[in-house]
C-alpha positions in Angstrom: 27.4 41.6 180.5 29.4 41.4 177.3 26.3 41.8 175.1 25.4 45.1 176.8 29.0 46.4 176.3 28.6 45.4 172.6 25.2 47.0 172.3 26.0 50.2 174.0 29.4 50.6 172.3 28.1 50.1 168.8 25.1 52.2 169.5 27.3 55.0 170.8 29.5 54.8 167.7 26.5 55.0 165.4 25.0 57.9 167.2 28.3 59.8 167.3 28.8 59.3 163.5 25.2 60.5 162.8 25.6 63.5 165.1 28.9 64.4 163.5 27.4 64.4 160.0 24.6 66.7 161.0 27.0 69.0 162.9 29.5 69.3 160.0 26.8 69.5 157.4 25.0 72.4 159.3 28.3 74.2 159.7 29.0 74.2 155.9 25.4 74.5 154.7 25.7 78.3 154.9 26.5 81.1 152.5 26.9 80.8 148.7 29.8 79.3 146.8 31.7 81.6 144.5 30.4 79.9 141.4 26.8 80.6 142.5 25.7 77.2 141.4 23.1 75.2 143.2 23.6 71.5 144.0 21.1 70.6 141.3 22.8 72.7 138.7 26.2 71.4 139.6 24.9 67.8 139.4 23.5 68.4 135.9 26.7 70.0 134.7 28.8 67.2 136.1 26.7 64.5 134.5 26.8 66.4 131.2 30.6 66.7 131.5 30.8 62.9 132.0 28.6 62.3 129.0 25.9 60.7 131.2 22.5 61.6 129.6 20.2 58.9 131.0 20.2 59.8 134.7 17.3 61.8 136.0 17.9 64.4 138.8 15.0 64.9 141.2 14.6 66.4 144.6 12.7 65.3 147.7 12.0 66.9 151.1 13.8 64.3 153.2 16.8 65.9 154.9 20.1 64.2 154.0 18.2 61.5 152.1 20.4 62.1 149.1 21.2 58.9 147.1 21.8 57.5 143.6 19.3 54.9 142.5 21.1 52.7 140.0 18.1 50.6 139.2 16.0 53.5 137.9 19.1 55.7 137.1 17.8 58.5 139.3 19.9 60.9 141.3 17.9 62.0 144.3 18.9 65.1 146.2 17.2 66.6 149.3 15.5 70.0 148.5 18.1 71.7 150.7 21.0 70.3 148.5 19.1 70.6 145.2 18.3 74.3 145.6 21.2 75.2 147.9 24.4 76.9 146.8 26.5 76.0 149.9 29.7 74.0 150.0 27.7 71.2 151.7 25.1 71.2 149.0 27.6 71.0 146.2 29.7 68.4 148.0 26.7 66.1 148.5 25.5 66.6 144.9 28.9 65.8 143.5 29.2 62.7 145.7 26.0 61.3 144.3 27.2 62.1 140.8 30.3 60.1 141.7 28.0 57.1 142.1 26.4 57.7 138.7 29.8 57.8 137.1 30.8 54.6 138.9 27.7 53.0 137.4 28.5 54.3 133.9 32.0 53.0 134.2 30.9 49.6 135.6 32.9 50.2 138.8 33.1 46.7 140.3 32.4 47.4 144.0 29.2 49.3 143.1 28.0 46.3 141.1 28.9 43.9 143.9 26.8 46.0 146.3 23.9 46.2 143.8 24.0 42.4 143.5 24.0 41.9 147.3 21.0 44.2 148.0 18.4 41.5 147.9 20.2 39.0 150.2 21.2 41.8 152.5 17.5 42.8 152.9 16.7 39.2 154.0 19.6 39.2 156.3 18.4 42.4 158.0 15.0 40.8 158.5 16.6 37.8 160.1 18.7 39.7 162.6 15.6 41.7 163.6 13.1 38.9 164.0 15.0 35.7 164.8 16.0 36.7 168.4 12.4 37.5 169.2 11.1 34.2 167.6 13.7 32.3 169.6 12.9 34.2 172.8 9.2 33.8 172.7 8.8 30.3 171.2 11.9 28.4 172.3 11.8 26.6 169.1 15.4 27.5 168.0 18.3 25.8 169.7 21.1 28.2 170.8 23.8 26.9 168.5 21.3 26.8 165.6 20.3 30.3 166.3 24.0 31.4 166.6 24.7 29.8 163.2 21.8 31.6 161.5 22.6 34.9 163.2 26.3 34.6 162.4 25.5 33.9 158.7 23.0 36.9 158.5 25.4 39.3 160.2 28.2 38.0 158.0 26.1 38.9 154.9 25.5 42.4 156.4 29.1 42.8 157.3 30.3 41.9 153.8 27.7 44.3 152.3 29.0 47.1 154.5 32.6 46.2 153.7 31.9 46.5 149.9 30.1 49.8 150.6 33.3 51.4 152.0 35.2 51.6 148.7 32.0 52.7 146.9 31.5 55.6 149.2 35.1 56.6 149.6 35.7 56.5 145.8 32.6 58.7 145.2 33.8 61.2 147.7 37.3 61.2 146.1 35.7 61.8 142.7 33.5 64.6 144.1 36.3 66.6 145.6 38.5 66.2 142.5 35.9 67.2 139.9 34.6 70.2 141.9 38.1 71.5 142.1 38.8 70.8 138.4 35.7 72.5 137.2 36.0 75.5 139.5 32.5 74.9 141.0 34.1 75.4 144.4 36.9 77.7 145.2 40.2 76.6 146.9 40.4 77.3 150.6 37.4 77.4 152.8 34.9 76.1 150.2 37.1 73.1 149.3 37.7 72.5 153.0 34.0 72.5 153.7 33.3 70.0 151.0 36.1 67.7 152.3 34.9 67.8 155.9 31.3 67.1 154.9 32.2 64.1 152.8 34.7 62.8 155.5 32.0 63.1 158.2 29.5 61.2 156.0 32.1 58.5 155.5 32.2 57.8 159.2 28.6 56.6 159.1 29.6 53.8 156.7 32.6 53.0 158.9 30.4 52.8 161.9 27.9 50.5 160.1 30.8 48.2 159.1 32.3 48.1 162.6 28.8 47.4 164.1 28.1 44.5 161.7 31.6 43.1 162.2 31.2 43.1 166.0 27.8 41.4 165.9 29.1 38.8 163.4 32.0 37.9 165.7 29.7 37.8 168.7 27.5 35.2 167.1 30.5 33.3 165.7 32.2 32.8 169.0 30.0 29.9 170.3 30.3 28.1 167.0 34.1 28.2 167.3 34.2 27.4 171.0 31.6 24.6 170.9 28.9 26.6 172.6 31.0 27.9 175.6 29.9 31.1 177.1 31.0 34.4 175.6 30.7 36.3 178.9 
């Protein structure tokens, strides 16, 4: 029974966070900011302002697939944000520029997250496939499986924990620099940027809470000598 409460609760939190991002983004992805800049133009100017000349800005069709690729030094914006001139578009573009600035300044949490990508990828594969292997083959003892799963979820949890300061710092930088440069106007535009970035932050909080919950779930039998968690 407890596992179903855990599953439904974390799933509901993740779905709520994702739905909120889309709702807030759609609300502020309208109109044109007073500066008239597109997200792509704003991103280029912000990078130039920071003296960052080795980051390429590209666009793709994936909706809300915006990200900064530190390995290839590429800032990827969705077409809507690259060509859009809305508070949402500029907020997202500035947020990704915040990651590029973190990289240029050797911001420690970003480098910790970069270093952990490989092991986290393996951990994600473990939590996806190990339960199925154990269920259908019976080759894995319960405590052994709990230990492996706790370790894998612990890795994912720590990755998500490190992600929080990375994302919150990028949003803080975005709001500040957009206001300083005058790319967005005080009042409704600035409020729109803040709400979009705050809503996006909740998706990372939801991911951390989910991974923490599953980590603790698998850790319980190890701490209680295999006694039931129900």
